[in-house]
C-alpha positions as CSV (number, residue, x, y, z in Angstrom):
1,M,81.4,56.7,39.4
2,R,81.1,52.9,39.4
3,R,77.3,53.2,39.6
4,R,77.3,55.5,36.6
5,R,79.5,53.1,34.6
6,T,77.1,50.3,35.5
7,M,74.1,52.3,34.4
8,F,75.8,53.4,31.2
9,G,76.6,49.7,30.4
10,F,73.0,48.7,31.0
11,L,71.7,51.4,28.7
12,V,74.1,50.4,25.9
13,A,73.1,46.7,26.3
14,A,69.4,47.6,26.3
15,T,69.7,49.9,23.3
16,T,71.6,47.2,21.4
17,A,69.0,44.6,22.3
18,L,66.2,47.0,21.2
19,L,67.9,47.6,17.8
20,L,68.3,43.9,17.2
21,C,64.6,43.3,18.0
22,N,63.6,46.0,15.6
23,A,66.0,44.8,12.8
24,N,64.7,43.3,9.6
25,P,64.3,39.6,10.5
26,V,65.4,38.6,7.0
27,K,68.6,40.6,7.2
28,A,69.2,39.4,10.7
29,Q,69.3,35.8,9.6
30,K,72.7,34.3,9.1
31,L,73.6,33.1,5.6
32,P,75.1,29.7,5.0
33,R,78.6,29.3,3.6
34,S,77.3,27.3,0.6
35,V,74.2,26.4,-1.2
36,T,73.5,24.0,-4.1
37,V,71.6,24.4,-7.4
38,G,70.5,21.2,-9.2
39,T,70.5,21.0,-13.0
40,N,70.9,18.8,-16.0
41,P,74.2,17.3,-17.0
42,P,77.2,19.1,-18.5
43,G,76.6,19.8,-22.2
44,S,73.0,21.0,-21.6
45,V,71.9,24.6,-21.7
46,F,70.5,24.2,-18.1
47,Y,73.9,23.3,-16.8
48,A,75.4,26.4,-18.5
49,L,72.7,28.6,-17.1
50,A,73.1,27.2,-13.6
51,S,76.9,27.7,-13.8
52,G,76.4,31.4,-14.8
53,L,73.9,32.0,-12.0
54,A,76.2,30.3,-9.5
55,K,79.1,32.5,-10.6
56,V,77.0,35.7,-10.1
57,V,75.6,34.6,-6.7
58,S,79.0,33.4,-5.4
59,E,80.6,36.7,-6.3
60,A,77.8,38.9,-4.9
61,T,77.1,37.2,-1.6
62,P,79.0,35.5,1.2
63,M,77.6,32.2,-0.1
64,Q,79.2,29.9,-2.6
65,M,76.6,28.4,-4.9
66,A,77.7,25.0,-6.2
67,V,76.3,23.4,-9.3
68,Q,75.0,19.9,-8.8
69,P,74.3,18.1,-12.1
70,Y,71.9,15.2,-12.4
71,T,70.9,12.9,-15.4
72,G,67.8,15.1,-15.7
73,T,65.6,17.5,-13.8
74,S,63.2,14.6,-13.0
75,T,65.8,12.9,-10.9
76,F,66.4,15.9,-8.5
77,M,62.9,17.4,-8.2
78,P,62.0,15.2,-5.2
79,L,65.2,16.5,-3.5
80,L,64.1,20.1,-4.2
81,N,60.7,19.4,-2.8
82,S,62.1,18.0,0.5
83,G,64.6,20.8,0.9
84,E,67.6,18.5,0.5
85,L,68.5,20.5,-2.5
86,D,68.5,24.3,-2.1
87,F,67.7,25.5,-5.7
88,G,67.0,24.1,-9.1
89,I,66.9,25.1,-12.8
90,N,63.6,23.8,-14.1
91,N,61.0,24.5,-16.8
92,A,57.5,25.8,-16.5
93,V,55.8,22.7,-18.0
94,D,57.5,20.2,-15.7
95,M,56.7,22.4,-12.7
96,A,53.0,22.6,-13.6
97,L,52.8,18.8,-13.9
98,S,54.8,18.1,-10.7
99,Y,53.2,20.9,-8.6
100,Q,49.7,20.0,-9.5
101,G,50.4,16.3,-9.5
102,P,49.0,13.5,-11.7
103,E,45.5,13.7,-10.0
104,R,45.0,17.2,-11.2
105,L,46.9,17.6,-14.5
106,K,47.9,15.3,-17.4
107,I,49.5,16.2,-20.7
108,G,49.4,13.8,-23.6
109,G,47.3,11.5,-21.4
110,Q,50.0,11.1,-18.8
111,N,51.7,12.7,-15.9
112,P,54.6,10.6,-14.7
113,F,56.0,13.2,-12.3
114,L,55.9,12.7,-8.5
115,H,53.6,15.2,-6.8
116,I,56.0,17.9,-5.3
117,P,53.7,20.5,-3.7
118,N,56.5,22.3,-1.8
119,V,58.4,23.8,-4.8
120,R,58.5,27.5,-5.0
121,L,59.6,30.0,-7.7
122,L,62.3,32.6,-7.3
123,M,62.5,34.1,-10.8
124,R,61.2,33.5,-14.3
125,G,64.2,33.5,-16.6
126,S,64.7,33.1,-20.3
127,P,62.6,31.0,-22.7
128,L,64.2,27.7,-23.5
129,L,64.2,26.9,-27.2
130,I,64.2,23.2,-28.2
131,G,64.7,22.1,-31.8
132,L,64.6,18.9,-33.8
133,L,68.1,17.8,-34.8
134,V,69.3,15.8,-37.8
135,R,72.5,15.1,-39.6
136,K,73.6,17.9,-41.8
137,D,73.3,15.7,-44.9
138,S,69.8,14.5,-44.0
139,A,67.0,15.1,-46.5
140,M,64.6,16.1,-43.7
141,K,63.5,19.7,-43.5
142,T,60.6,19.9,-41.1
143,A,58.8,17.9,-38.4
144,H,56.5,16.5,-41.2
145,D,59.4,14.7,-42.6
146,I,60.2,12.6,-39.6
147,K,57.1,10.4,-40.1
148,G,58.3,6.8,-40.3
149,K,61.9,7.7,-39.2
150,R,63.8,6.5,-36.2
151,S,63.2,9.1,-33.5
152,T,64.6,9.1,-30.0
153,G,62.0,8.7,-27.2
154,E,60.9,7.5,-23.8
155,Y,63.4,9.7,-21.8
156,P,62.8,8.1,-18.3
157,A,65.6,10.1,-16.6
158,Q,64.5,13.4,-18.2
159,L,60.8,13.4,-18.5
160,A,60.8,17.0,-20.0
161,S,62.4,15.6,-23.1
162,W,59.4,13.2,-23.7
163,Y,57.2,16.3,-23.8
164,N,59.6,18.1,-26.0
165,M,59.5,15.5,-28.7
166,Y,55.8,14.9,-28.1
167,G,55.2,18.6,-28.8
168,Q,57.4,18.5,-31.9
169,L,55.4,15.6,-33.3
170,A,52.1,17.2,-32.3
171,S,52.9,20.4,-34.2
172,A,53.0,18.4,-37.4
173,G,49.9,16.4,-36.5
174,L,51.9,13.3,-35.7
175,T,52.0,11.0,-32.6
176,W,54.6,8.5,-31.2
177,K,52.9,5.9,-33.4
178,D,54.1,7.7,-36.5
179,V,57.8,7.1,-35.7
180,K,60.1,4.3,-34.8
181,I,61.1,4.9,-31.2
182,V,64.7,4.6,-30.2
183,A,64.7,4.5,-26.4
184,V,67.2,6.8,-24.6
185,P,67.3,7.9,-21.0
186,A,67.8,11.6,-21.5
187,A,68.5,14.4,-24.1
188,N,72.2,14.0,-24.2
189,E,72.0,10.3,-24.9
190,G,69.5,11.2,-27.7
191,V,72.2,13.2,-29.5
192,D,74.6,10.3,-28.9
193,A,72.2,8.0,-30.7
194,L,72.1,10.4,-33.7
195,V,75.9,10.6,-33.8
196,Q,76.2,6.8,-33.6
197,G,73.7,6.3,-36.4
198,R,71.1,4.6,-34.2
199,A,68.5,7.4,-34.7
200,D,67.6,9.6,-37.7
201,V,66.2,12.5,-35.6
202,T,66.4,13.7,-32.0
203,M,66.1,17.1,-30.3
204,H,68.1,19.3,-28.1
205,A,68.3,22.9,-26.8
206,L,69.4,25.8,-29.0
207,N,73.1,26.7,-28.6
208,S,73.9,23.7,-26.3
209,A,77.4,22.4,-25.9
210,K,76.1,18.9,-26.8
211,V,74.9,20.0,-30.2
212,R,78.3,21.6,-30.8
213,E,80.0,18.4,-29.8
214,A,77.8,16.5,-32.3
215,D,78.5,18.9,-35.1
216,A,82.2,18.6,-34.6
217,S,81.8,14.8,-34.9
218,I,79.4,14.3,-37.8
219,G,77.8,17.7,-38.7
220,V,74.3,18.4,-37.6
221,R,71.5,21.0,-38.1
222,H,68.2,21.9,-36.6
223,I,65.0,21.5,-38.6
224,S,61.6,23.2,-38.0
225,A,58.5,22.3,-36.0
226,D,55.3,23.4,-37.8
227,C,55.0,27.1,-37.1
228,S,51.8,27.6,-39.2
229,L,48.7,28.8,-37.5
230,E,47.4,25.3,-37.5
231,G,50.7,23.9,-36.2
232,E,50.8,26.5,-33.4
233,K,47.3,25.6,-32.4
234,R,48.2,21.9,-32.3
235,L,51.3,22.6,-30.3
236,R,49.6,24.8,-27.7
237,Q,46.7,22.2,-27.3
238,A,49.2,19.3,-26.9
239,V,51.4,20.9,-24.3
240,P,50.0,24.0,-22.4
241,G,53.0,26.3,-21.8
242,Y,54.7,25.6,-25.1
243,Y,54.7,28.3,-27.9
244,P,56.6,28.5,-31.3
245,S,59.6,30.8,-31.9
246,I,61.4,31.5,-35.1
247,V,65.2,31.6,-35.0
248,K,66.8,33.4,-38.0
249,A,69.4,31.6,-40.1
250,G,72.9,32.2,-38.9
251,T,71.9,33.8,-35.6
252,A,72.5,30.6,-33.6
253,F,74.5,27.4,-33.8
254,A,73.3,24.7,-36.2
255,V,70.6,27.0,-37.6
256,V,71.3,27.1,-41.3
257,E,67.9,28.5,-42.4
258,D,65.0,30.2,-40.6
259,T,63.9,27.5,-38.2
260,C,60.8,27.1,-35.9
261,F,61.7,26.0,-32.4
262,I,59.5,25.1,-29.4
263,A,59.8,27.6,-26.6
264,Y,58.9,27.5,-22.9
265,D,60.0,29.3,-19.8
266,I,63.0,28.5,-17.5
267,Y,62.6,28.9,-13.8
268,L,65.0,29.3,-10.9
269,T,63.2,27.3,-8.2
270,S,63.5,26.5,-4.5
271,H,61.3,25.0,-1.8
272,K,58.8,26.7,0.6
273,A,60.9,26.1,3.7
274,A,64.0,27.8,2.2
275,P,65.1,30.6,4.6
276,D,63.9,34.0,3.6
277,A,67.3,35.5,4.0
278,V,68.9,33.0,1.6
279,V,66.2,33.5,-1.0
280,A,66.3,37.3,-0.8
281,A,70.1,37.2,-1.1
282,V,70.0,35.1,-4.2
283,V,67.3,37.1,-5.9
284,K,69.0,40.4,-5.1
285,A,72.4,39.1,-6.3
286,I,70.9,38.2,-9.7
287,W,68.7,41.3,-10.0
288,D,71.6,43.6,-9.2
289,N,74.0,41.9,-11.6
290,I,71.6,40.9,-14.4
291,E,73.9,42.6,-17.0
292,K,76.7,40.2,-16.1
293,L,74.7,37.1,-17.3
294,P,74.5,37.5,-21.2
295,P,78.3,37.4,-21.7
296,L,78.3,34.0,-19.9
297,H,76.0,32.2,-22.3
298,P,73.6,33.1,-25.2
299,G,70.7,31.6,-23.2
300,F,70.9,34.6,-20.8
301,K,70.0,37.0,-23.6
302,E,66.3,37.2,-22.4
303,W,67.0,36.6,-18.7
304,T,65.9,40.1,-17.7
305,R,64.3,42.0,-14.8
306,E,61.2,42.5,-16.9
307,R,60.7,38.7,-17.2
308,A,61.3,37.9,-13.6
309,V,57.7,38.3,-12.5
310,D,54.7,37.1,-14.5
311,P,51.1,36.1,-13.6
312,D,51.2,33.1,-16.1
313,V,53.7,31.2,-14.0
314,T,52.9,27.6,-13.1
315,I,54.0,27.5,-9.4
316,P,53.8,30.1,-6.6
317,Y,56.6,32.4,-5.7
318,H,58.6,32.0,-2.5
319,P,57.3,34.7,-0.1
320,A,60.7,36.3,0.2
321,A,61.0,36.5,-3.6
322,A,57.5,38.0,-3.7
323,Q,58.4,40.6,-1.0
324,F,61.5,41.5,-3.0
325,Y,59.5,42.2,-6.1
326,K,57.0,44.2,-4.2
327,E,59.7,46.4,-2.9
328,K,61.0,46.8,-6.5
329,G,57.5,47.8,-7.7
330,T,57.1,44.9,-10.1
331,W,54.5,42.9,-8.2
332,S,51.0,43.9,-9.4
333,A,47.5,43.1,-8.3
334,K,47.4,40.4,-11.0
335,M,50.4,38.8,-9.3
336,D,48.5,38.7,-6.0
337,D,45.6,36.9,-7.7
338,A,47.9,34.4,-9.4
339,Q,49.7,33.7,-6.2
340,R,46.5,33.1,-4.3
341,K,45.2,30.7,-7.0
342,L,48.4,28.7,-7.1
343,L,48.8,28.5,-3.4
344,G,45.2,27.3,-3.2
345,L,46.1,24.2,-5.1
346,N,48.5,23.1,-2.3
347,P,47.6,25.0,0.8
């Protein structure tokens, strides 16, 4: 009897070991109790989006996703590259410049970003819309009117904002030499300069809390970039990845008439050494709960399953994210080609 019990126990242990060996290695990995997502400061659209994603991930997984704000995305991108930061909310243009590095890619004759070859994409989200902002009683109507005016610029802590304003100027055939630059570290401080009367024009994201704050203080409104065919051509040539988008009057905050905004894609990013199980859990949580995002912020309106995968992205997908999309049937042969090309830049 004792020998039979011993043999039975051995068989149970052997079967258990066999099952564990054959288990999906991603599912077998233990998830951490918490992860962090880096983003821009409170008041920005990126902060609101990061908060929404963190809420969904925290509710759908055993992990608590904590939002970690920084002065601008430029300041945390090296941490994302090294793996000290788990995830980030970034934009397609910044990612192109930083992933390829200043030796390969320059926009506007410069690329001030550090080379961060280890960043990886989890999901392409909504387009981010950036608009010029003036006082409500300003006589300015379009980007053409800002020539000779005091415009915020430099943006050392948030390099994306330098390209935002550069693109706005370029759409109207203008350059930094055509405005009087008011130096600010980041986009929020640019709005502060407008409120304080130190600048005549600045720019910020559509439906941001910072714009609402400024409107409550002095009254503000967005004005148009040049959305003509010529203006669009100038914009796309100036900053690859930018494209124009019209926002109808009254459909968004501080949009009092049909207004042309600059648009570019928002990314949920990580680094190539991020554990497959963690990446898969985050992507699945967002994918399965995508309908919970739009009520959290207007910026999630176009954060859809259909937009998650696209061959025009500027950094490669994390392998666990790619595998998830393959299982969902949304990863095409074009995606394989795009992935190989992007990985070839930083093998």
